[in-house]
C-alpha positions as CSV (number, residue, x, y, z in Angstrom):
1,M,-26.1,24.6,12.7
2,D,-26.9,27.2,10.1
3,M,-23.3,27.4,8.9
4,S,-23.1,23.7,8.3
5,L,-26.4,23.6,6.5
6,K,-25.2,26.5,4.2
7,S,-22.0,24.6,3.6
8,L,-23.8,21.4,2.7
9,E,-26.1,23.3,0.3
10,E,-23.1,25.0,-1.4
11,A,-21.3,21.6,-1.7
12,L,-24.5,20.1,-3.3
13,L,-24.7,23.0,-5.7
14,I,-21.0,22.6,-6.7
15,R,-21.5,18.9,-7.1
16,R,-24.4,19.4,-9.5
17,Q,-22.3,21.9,-11.5
18,I,-19.5,19.4,-11.8
19,G,-22.0,16.8,-13.0
20,T,-23.4,19.2,-15.6
21,L,-19.9,20.1,-16.8
22,E,-18.9,16.4,-17.1
23,K,-21.9,15.8,-19.3
24,R,-21.1,18.7,-21.5
25,L,-17.5,17.5,-21.9
26,A,-18.7,14.0,-22.7
27,S,-21.0,15.3,-25.4
28,L,-18.3,17.5,-26.9
29,L,-15.8,14.6,-27.0
30,G,-18.5,12.1,-28.1
31,T,-17.6,9.6,-25.3
32,A,-19.1,8.6,-22.1
33,L,-16.6,9.7,-19.4
34,S,-16.6,8.3,-16.0
35,R,-15.2,9.8,-12.9
36,S,-12.1,7.5,-13.1
37,A,-11.2,9.2,-16.4
38,F,-10.5,12.4,-14.5
39,K,-8.5,10.8,-11.8
40,T,-4.8,11.0,-12.0
41,G,-2.9,8.4,-10.1
42,G,0.4,6.7,-9.7
43,K,1.8,4.1,-11.9
44,K,-0.3,1.0,-12.2
45,M,1.2,-2.5,-11.9
46,S,0.2,-5.0,-14.5
47,A,-1.4,-8.3,-13.4
48,A,1.6,-10.2,-14.7
49,T,4.0,-8.2,-12.6
50,R,1.8,-8.6,-9.5
51,A,1.7,-12.4,-10.1
52,K,5.5,-12.5,-10.4
53,L,6.0,-10.6,-7.2
54,S,3.5,-12.8,-5.4
55,A,5.2,-15.9,-6.6
56,A,8.6,-14.7,-5.6
57,A,7.4,-13.8,-2.1
58,K,5.7,-17.1,-1.6
59,A,8.9,-18.9,-2.8
60,Q,10.9,-17.0,-0.3
61,W,8.5,-18.0,2.6
62,V,8.6,-21.6,1.5
63,K,12.4,-21.6,1.4
64,R,12.6,-20.1,4.8
65,K,10.2,-22.6,6.3
66,R,12.0,-25.6,4.6
67,S,15.4,-24.5,5.8
68,G,14.7,-26.1,9.2
69,V,16.4,-23.3,11.0
70,S,14.4,-22.1,14.0
71,E,13.5,-18.5,14.6
72,A,15.9,-18.4,17.6
73,A,18.8,-19.7,15.6
74,R,18.2,-17.1,12.8
75,K,18.2,-14.3,15.4
76,K,21.5,-12.5,15.3
77,G,23.4,-11.0,18.1
78,G,22.7,-13.6,20.8
79,L,25.5,-14.5,23.2
80,T,26.4,-18.1,23.9
81,P,27.1,-19.0,27.6
82,A,30.8,-19.3,26.7
83,G,30.9,-15.9,25.1
84,R,29.1,-14.4,28.1
85,K,31.6,-16.0,30.5
86,R,34.5,-14.6,28.4
87,L,33.1,-11.1,28.4
88,S,32.6,-11.3,32.2
89,Q,36.2,-12.3,32.8
90,L,37.4,-9.5,30.5
91,M,35.3,-6.9,32.3
92,K,36.5,-8.1,35.7
93,A,40.1,-7.8,34.6
94,R,39.5,-4.3,33.3
95,W,37.9,-3.2,36.6
96,A,40.8,-4.7,38.6
97,A,43.3,-2.8,36.5
98,T,41.3,0.4,37.0
99,R,41.3,-0.2,40.8
100,R,45.0,-0.8,40.8
101,A,45.7,2.3,38.7
102,A,43.5,4.4,41.1
103,A,45.2,2.9,44.2
104,S,48.7,3.7,42.8
105,K,47.8,7.3,42.2
106,K,46.9,7.9,45.9
């Protein structure tokens, strides 16, 4: 408990020092500096760019919904019953050939 209390007191002292230094810097520069002036961040996107991206995304959703294609039809990789039957016949033929080859070796 004593350690955390000491840490909190030290953090408060440092915070006060930061506030004092910010005020001194603002008085030297002659401007009122806020905390955001010290933050460095990534690139900011303009409102116009955000609006363009939003409109493009909405248009894409509308296009997808209006296409009339169901979710199941859009899903790739599904087998039709005819395709499944064809694969089954091919596998049965392959297994029969393997059995014949194994029987002829004995």
